[in-house]
C-alpha positions as CSV (number, residue, x, y, z in Angstrom):
1,M,2.0,-25.0,24.6
2,E,2.4,-22.1,22.3
3,R,2.6,-18.6,23.8
4,I,1.1,-16.2,21.1
5,V,1.6,-12.5,21.6
6,Y,-0.4,-10.1,19.4
7,L,1.3,-6.7,19.5
8,E,-1.1,-4.5,17.4
9,R,-4.6,-5.8,17.9
10,E,-6.2,-2.4,17.1
11,S,-4.7,-2.5,13.7
12,V,-7.4,-4.8,12.5
13,I,-11.1,-4.3,13.1
14,A,-12.4,-7.9,12.9
15,E,-13.2,-10.9,15.0
16,V,-10.1,-12.9,15.6
17,R,-10.8,-16.4,16.6
18,R,-8.5,-18.3,18.9
19,P,-6.3,-21.0,17.3
20,A,-7.4,-24.6,17.6
21,C,-4.3,-25.7,19.5
22,A,-3.0,-25.5,23.1
23,H,-1.8,-22.0,23.6
24,A,-1.6,-19.0,25.8
25,W,-2.9,-15.8,24.1
26,V,-1.7,-12.4,25.0
27,E,-2.8,-9.3,23.1
28,Y,-2.0,-5.6,23.3
29,D,-4.2,-3.0,21.6
30,K,-1.0,-1.2,20.4
31,S,2.6,-1.4,21.1
32,Q,5.4,1.1,20.9
33,Q,8.6,0.0,19.1
34,A,10.5,0.1,22.4
35,E,8.0,-2.4,23.9
36,V,8.3,-5.1,21.2
37,E,11.2,-6.9,22.6
38,P,10.1,-7.1,26.3
39,R,6.6,-8.1,25.2
40,L,8.0,-10.9,23.1
41,A,10.4,-12.2,25.6
42,E,8.4,-15.4,26.3
43,A,6.6,-15.6,23.0
44,S,6.9,-18.6,20.7
45,I,4.6,-16.9,18.1
46,A,4.6,-13.2,17.5
47,I,1.8,-11.4,15.6
48,V,2.8,-8.1,14.1
49,N,1.6,-5.7,11.5
50,K,4.0,-2.8,11.0
51,L,6.3,-2.9,14.1
52,Q,10.0,-3.7,13.3
53,I,11.6,-7.0,14.2
54,D,15.2,-6.7,13.4
55,A,18.2,-9.0,13.5
56,G,19.4,-7.9,16.9
57,M,16.0,-8.4,18.4
58,I,15.7,-11.9,16.9
59,A,19.0,-12.9,18.4
60,R,17.7,-11.9,21.8
61,L,14.4,-13.8,21.5
62,P,15.5,-17.5,21.8
63,K,11.9,-18.7,22.3
64,L,10.6,-17.2,19.1
65,Q,9.6,-19.8,16.5
66,M,7.2,-17.9,14.2
67,V,6.4,-14.4,13.1
68,A,2.8,-14.1,11.8
69,V,2.6,-10.9,9.9
70,A,-1.0,-9.5,9.9
71,A,-0.4,-7.9,6.4
72,T,1.1,-8.7,3.0
73,G,4.2,-6.5,3.3
74,T,7.1,-8.0,5.3
75,N,9.7,-5.3,5.0
76,N,9.4,-4.6,8.7
77,V,10.8,-8.1,9.5
78,D,14.5,-9.1,9.0
79,L,13.8,-12.2,6.9
80,D,17.4,-13.2,6.5
81,A,17.9,-13.2,10.3
82,C,14.7,-15.3,10.6
83,R,15.9,-17.8,8.0
84,T,19.3,-18.2,9.8
85,R,17.5,-18.9,13.1
86,G,14.9,-21.2,11.5
87,I,12.1,-18.9,12.4
88,V,9.0,-19.2,10.1
89,V,7.6,-16.0,8.8
90,S,4.1,-16.1,7.2
91,N,2.1,-13.2,5.7
92,I,-1.4,-12.6,4.5
93,R,-2.3,-13.0,0.8
94,G,-5.2,-12.3,-1.5
95,Y,-7.4,-10.7,1.1
96,A,-7.4,-7.2,-0.5
97,V,-8.0,-8.2,-4.1
98,H,-11.2,-6.2,-4.2
99,T,-10.7,-3.4,-1.7
100,V,-7.3,-2.1,-2.8
101,P,-8.1,-2.0,-6.5
102,E,-11.4,-0.3,-5.8
103,H,-9.6,2.4,-3.7
104,A,-7.0,2.9,-6.5
105,I,-9.8,3.3,-9.1
106,A,-11.6,5.7,-6.7
107,L,-8.5,7.9,-6.5
108,M,-8.2,7.9,-10.4
109,L,-11.9,8.9,-10.8
110,A,-11.8,11.6,-8.1
111,L,-8.7,13.2,-9.7
112,S,-9.6,12.8,-13.4
113,R,-13.1,14.2,-12.8
114,N,-11.8,17.0,-10.4
115,L,-14.4,16.0,-7.8
116,I,-12.6,17.9,-5.0
117,A,-12.2,21.1,-6.9
118,Y,-15.8,21.1,-7.9
119,R,-16.9,20.4,-4.3
120,E,-14.8,23.3,-3.1
121,S,-16.3,25.6,-5.8
122,V,-19.9,24.6,-4.8
123,Q,-19.0,25.2,-1.1
124,A,-17.7,28.7,-2.1
125,G,-21.0,29.6,-3.8
126,R,-19.8,29.4,-7.4
127,W,-22.8,27.4,-8.6
128,Q,-25.3,29.8,-7.0
129,Q,-23.6,32.6,-8.9
130,S,-23.5,30.9,-12.2
131,E,-25.5,32.4,-15.1
132,Q,-26.4,28.9,-16.5
133,F,-27.2,25.5,-15.1
134,C,-23.6,24.4,-14.7
135,F,-20.0,25.7,-14.8
136,F,-16.8,24.4,-16.3
137,D,-14.1,25.8,-14.0
138,H,-12.1,22.6,-13.8
139,P,-11.2,20.2,-16.6
140,I,-12.9,16.8,-16.6
141,R,-11.3,13.7,-18.2
142,D,-12.7,10.2,-18.7
143,L,-10.9,7.0,-17.7
144,H,-12.4,5.5,-20.9
145,G,-9.7,5.6,-23.5
146,A,-6.9,6.5,-21.1
147,T,-3.7,4.5,-20.8
148,L,-3.0,2.9,-17.4
149,S,0.5,1.7,-16.6
150,I,0.6,-0.7,-13.7
151,V,3.8,-1.3,-11.9
152,G,3.5,-4.6,-10.1
153,G,1.6,-7.4,-11.9
154,G,0.6,-9.4,-8.8
155,A,-2.9,-10.1,-7.5
156,L,-3.5,-6.4,-6.7
157,G,-2.1,-5.0,-9.9
158,Q,-4.2,-7.6,-11.9
159,G,-7.2,-6.5,-9.8
160,V,-6.8,-2.9,-10.8
161,A,-6.2,-4.0,-14.4
162,T,-9.5,-5.9,-14.5
163,L,-11.5,-2.9,-13.2
164,A,-9.6,-0.5,-15.5
165,R,-10.5,-2.5,-18.6
166,A,-14.1,-2.5,-17.5
167,F,-13.9,1.3,-17.7
168,G,-12.4,1.1,-21.2
169,M,-8.8,1.9,-20.2
170,K,-5.8,0.5,-22.1
171,V,-3.7,-1.3,-19.6
172,L,0.1,-1.7,-19.8
173,L,2.1,-3.9,-17.4
174,A,5.5,-2.3,-16.7
175,E,8.5,-4.5,-16.6
176,R,10.9,-4.2,-13.6
177,K,12.9,-1.1,-13.7
178,G,16.4,-1.8,-15.2
179,A,15.4,-5.3,-16.3
180,A,17.7,-6.5,-19.1
181,V,14.9,-8.6,-20.7
182,C,11.2,-7.7,-21.0
183,R,8.8,-10.5,-20.2
184,A,6.0,-11.4,-22.6
185,G,3.0,-9.2,-22.0
186,Y,5.1,-6.5,-20.3
187,V,6.4,-3.1,-21.5
188,P,9.8,-1.7,-20.6
189,F,9.6,0.4,-17.5
190,A,10.6,3.7,-19.0
191,E,8.3,3.2,-21.9
192,A,5.3,2.4,-19.7
193,V,5.9,5.5,-17.5
194,A,6.2,7.8,-20.5
195,A,3.1,6.4,-22.3
196,A,0.8,6.5,-19.2
197,D,-2.1,8.8,-18.5
198,V,-2.2,7.1,-15.1
199,V,0.6,5.2,-13.4
200,S,-0.5,3.0,-10.5
201,L,2.0,1.3,-8.1
202,H,1.4,-2.2,-6.7
203,C,4.8,-3.7,-6.0
204,P,6.5,-4.5,-2.6
205,L,9.1,-2.2,-1.0
206,N,12.6,-3.7,-1.0
207,A,16.1,-2.7,-2.0
208,D,15.2,-2.8,-5.7
209,T,12.1,-0.7,-5.5
210,Q,13.1,1.9,-2.9
211,G,12.7,5.3,-4.6
212,L,11.4,3.6,-7.8
213,I,9.7,6.8,-8.8
214,G,11.9,9.8,-8.5
215,A,12.4,13.2,-10.2
216,A,13.6,11.6,-13.5
217,E,10.5,9.4,-13.7
218,L,8.1,12.2,-12.8
219,Q,9.6,14.5,-15.4
220,A,9.3,11.7,-18.0
221,M,5.6,11.3,-17.3
222,K,3.0,13.3,-19.3
223,R,2.2,16.7,-17.8
224,S,-1.5,15.5,-17.9
225,A,-0.7,12.2,-16.1
226,L,-1.7,11.0,-12.6
227,L,0.3,8.9,-10.2
228,I,-1.5,6.5,-7.9
229,N,0.2,4.8,-4.9
230,T,-1.7,2.3,-2.8
231,S,1.3,0.2,-2.1
232,R,4.2,1.6,-0.1
233,G,5.3,5.1,0.5
234,G,9.0,4.4,0.0
235,L,8.4,3.6,-3.6
236,V,8.3,7.3,-4.4
237,D,10.7,10.1,-3.7
238,E,8.3,12.3,-1.7
239,S,10.3,15.5,-2.0
240,A,10.4,15.0,-5.8
241,L,6.6,14.4,-5.9
242,A,5.9,17.5,-3.8
243,Q,8.0,19.5,-6.3
244,A,6.3,17.8,-9.3
245,L,2.8,18.8,-8.0
246,K,3.8,22.3,-7.2
247,E,5.5,22.9,-10.5
248,G,3.1,21.0,-12.7
249,W,5.3,18.2,-13.9
250,I,2.3,15.9,-13.6
251,A,-1.4,16.7,-13.3
252,G,-2.1,15.1,-9.9
253,A,-1.5,12.3,-7.5
254,G,-3.5,10.0,-5.3
255,F,-1.7,8.4,-2.4
256,D,-2.7,6.0,0.5
257,V,0.7,5.5,1.9
258,L,3.7,7.5,3.1
259,S,7.4,6.6,3.8
260,K,6.9,6.7,7.5
261,E,3.6,5.8,9.2
262,P,2.2,7.4,11.3
263,P,3.8,10.3,9.5
264,S,6.1,12.7,11.2
265,E,6.2,16.5,10.9
266,G,8.3,17.6,8.0
267,N,7.1,15.1,5.5
268,P,6.8,17.1,2.3
269,L,3.5,15.5,1.3
270,L,1.9,16.8,4.5
271,A,2.7,20.5,3.7
272,P,-0.6,22.4,4.2
273,E,-0.3,24.1,0.9
274,L,0.1,20.7,-0.9
275,L,-2.8,19.1,1.1
276,A,-5.0,22.1,0.0
277,Q,-4.4,21.4,-3.7
278,P,-7.4,19.6,-5.2
279,N,-5.1,17.6,-7.5
280,F,-3.5,15.8,-4.5
281,L,-5.5,13.2,-2.5
282,L,-3.9,11.6,0.5
283,T,-5.7,8.9,2.5
284,P,-4.3,7.3,5.7
285,H,-3.3,3.8,4.5
286,V,-6.9,2.6,4.5
287,A,-7.1,1.2,0.9
288,W,-6.9,-2.4,2.4
289,A,-9.4,-1.7,5.2
290,S,-12.9,-2.6,4.1
291,R,-14.7,-4.7,6.7
292,P,-14.8,-7.8,4.6
293,A,-11.2,-7.5,3.7
294,M,-10.2,-7.1,7.4
295,Q,-12.2,-10.2,8.4
296,A,-10.6,-12.2,5.6
297,L,-7.2,-11.1,6.9
298,A,-8.0,-12.1,10.5
299,D,-9.2,-15.5,9.4
300,Q,-6.1,-16.2,7.3
301,L,-3.9,-15.0,10.1
302,I,-5.1,-17.7,12.4
303,D,-5.1,-20.2,9.5
304,N,-1.4,-19.5,9.2
305,I,-0.7,-20.0,12.9
306,E,-2.7,-23.3,12.9
307,A,-0.8,-24.5,9.9
308,F,2.5,-23.8,11.6
309,V,1.5,-25.6,14.8
310,R,0.5,-28.6,12.6
311,G,4.0,-28.6,11.1
312,V,2.9,-27.6,7.6
313,P,3.5,-23.8,7.5
314,Q,1.7,-21.9,4.7
315,N,2.1,-18.5,3.1
316,R,5.8,-18.6,4.1
317,V,8.2,-15.8,3.2
318,A,10.9,-17.2,5.4
């Protein structure tokens, strides 16, 4: 009988059905990192979202046979250690193909049309004081006709591309940074960044993409460009971005992720003066979290566990 331990139940607001196999089910609304190992001591299947499962922990959990990640990203699990031990790691795929692209486009729209700045002006009484029916204190740009460079051509990047084309945007797919050969249909990374009116990130966080966008890339972008990140915070040098926004290297940024979550004091993107700028929008990692998407995630999570128990693991990353 499988012993399934769900460490972060509150991270998904959805109905989670019980697997159709003999099992003991243990769930915790939330877990601290220090509680992970003792809570998994007897587990054969662990369900995690963002908690870390490292090589040392894996070595000390001899009963563990599967890690079911309740998310797409798996950078919190030591995949090499799992492969060495023969532990199956499965993730969730395709559940956010509508919700994340919609959030990315919403950030683009809010920034390009200066919605926050106009809302603040109305709250301050500017409209009431206007001598005509409207006022033009903040520039407004259309997405139509703008160039969008997408970094990460998977399902989410392609979802954003589909919506962007519906708005009349020109879409470029950026090749991997530093790639020796540019694939058909892609544009060299540096060229895509320099040509963009909007750069949107949709790639995983790994050794190759850590710090993908730094000071050099931000300075290479148009001063009128926007940077959107609904992927992983570690893709961007946050100190460089804070400087870029303060000094006007780019026109604005819309982020749903930070390098450490929940964020700690001292993160440069949480500086009060930066959060007060209408050209910087920060949401708390909720681009994925529409109710339909969370239910699809929960359903696929149990599908993955049932497939593993049947001996035909699916959505394997290790």
